[in-house]
C-alpha positions, 0 to 999 in steps of 0.5 A: 466477508472481507473481499474488498481492497480499497485504494485511495486516489486523489489529485497528484497521487503517485500512480506507479507506487502501488501498480504492481500490488494492484495487478497481483491483487486482481490477478486471482479474481478473488478480490474487489478493488474499489477506488475511494476518494475525498469526494466523487470528483475525478482526480488526476495522478502524477502520471496524468491518469484521470480517475473517477473514484467509485465512492468516498472514504466515509463509505468504506464497508468495514465488514468487507474491507480486506485492506486499505492502500494509500499511495504517496503524494504531496498532499501528505507533506502539506499535512492534508488528508484528515479524512484518510487518516480517520479512515485508516484508523477505522479500517485498522480498528475493524481488524483489517490492515492498512498499507502506506507507501512513500509519503502516505506513511505520514498519514498512518503516523498521524493516525498513531498507528506506528507507535507500536509496530516496526515500520519504515519510510522514505528516509530517517527523520522524514516522518518526525519532520512532518508529524510532530506527534510521531512517537515511533522512532524507536520502531523505525527500520532504515534497513528495509524498503518495506515491512509489515507489522501490527496490521500496518504495511509501510514502504519507502518510495523506492520499495514498490516491489517490496511493497507489493510483496508485503501486500501479496503476503498479507492477502495470502496470495500464492504459496510462500515459494511462488511469492519468493519466485515472484519477488525475484522475477520483478526485483532481479529479473530472475525467471522462476524454474517453470519458465525454462519448461515453458520456453522449451515447449515454445521452441 
């Protein structure tokens, strides 16, 4: 049963980029969110949050993995994180999607997962400048902040709301109309129709 979402943590991970996605994953109560690390040592995010990984990347249960989320961080631009690249390959090959935002897109590029799927990233040319073997430039879409295709979710560092929307859609959270209302609320501060009824009752 695929009931577990794995979230990668490491020193300097961008804690805000997947925050909305993680909150919505946990809200229904149907999914386990498990933090995974390169080791079991505590890590500190860019925002100063100290996080203790629950397990290491090599312990991901492929039979239970519903999604692997990888946030941005400077280690990707330094070409580090080979264990995460391998984990992304294993999870994807096992039939579960992989989600990468900001510079973490470099990890899925290194895994060779972007060659045959539409994807995006921080800016045109960013992936190729860091991953010489990258062969997916024709599939790169500069006009979206996040996109899901071929079992891979990719997003720009500016697309945390769009990233969350793709994660919500991938995990089939809420109805299609509720997902759209959710997006309009968090992206444009446009309240869904039922807010009017709630305000009336409160008054």
